N, C-alpha and C positions, 0 to 999 in steps of 0.2 A: 504494500500500500504506500503510495507516494504522499508525503505530507506537505512538502514545499520544495521550491527550487533554491539551491544554494550554489555559490560560485566555488565551493571547495568542500572539504570534509570538516565536520564539526570537531571541536577540540574538547571533548568530554560532553556528557549530557546527563540530565537527571529529570525527573518528572514528579508532578504532584497536582492533585485537584484538576485534572483535565488539561494541564499545560506542560509542554516539554521545554526545558531550559538548556541552552548549550552555548559554548564559547565559539567564536568565529573570528578568524584573522585573515580575511580575504577581500580583495577589491574594496567595496564601500561598506562592508559589514565587519566592523571591528568592535569587539566587546562581548557582552553577555546578551543573548537574544532569547526570545520565547516564541513558540508557535503553538496554537491549539492542537490537542491530540487528534482532532478530526481533520486537521490540515488547514492551510491558509498561508498568508504572507507572514514572514517573520517580523517581529517588532523588537527594536532595541530597548533593553532595560537599562544597561550601563554601557555607555559609549567609551571607547578607548582611543587614545592618540597613537596611531600606528608607529610613530617615531619614538615614542617613550614607553609604551606599555603593551603587554599582551595579557588579556584576561581569558582564562581557560579553566577547564575542569570544575564547573559549577557543581555544587552538592546541596540538595535541599535538606534542611535540618529537620529534626524529629517532629517539630510542631507543624510541618507542612506549609509554613508561611514565610520562613526566612531562608535566604540563599547565601551560601559561603562559596567564594571563588578565589 
């Protein structure tokens, strides 16, 4: 099942409450992004400056509401 189009491979992923969170460092998608489990366009949750930082390996915490990366 295809969820979304990405310009590269995600850098770690986790999910909770119908949302998949993942790190991305490609083209215009730099940071931590989210996509609904049913599919759709990714949205940026935390933007990164590609010259200074790489955000990857997000992990949802036990409460299902907070994300560590």
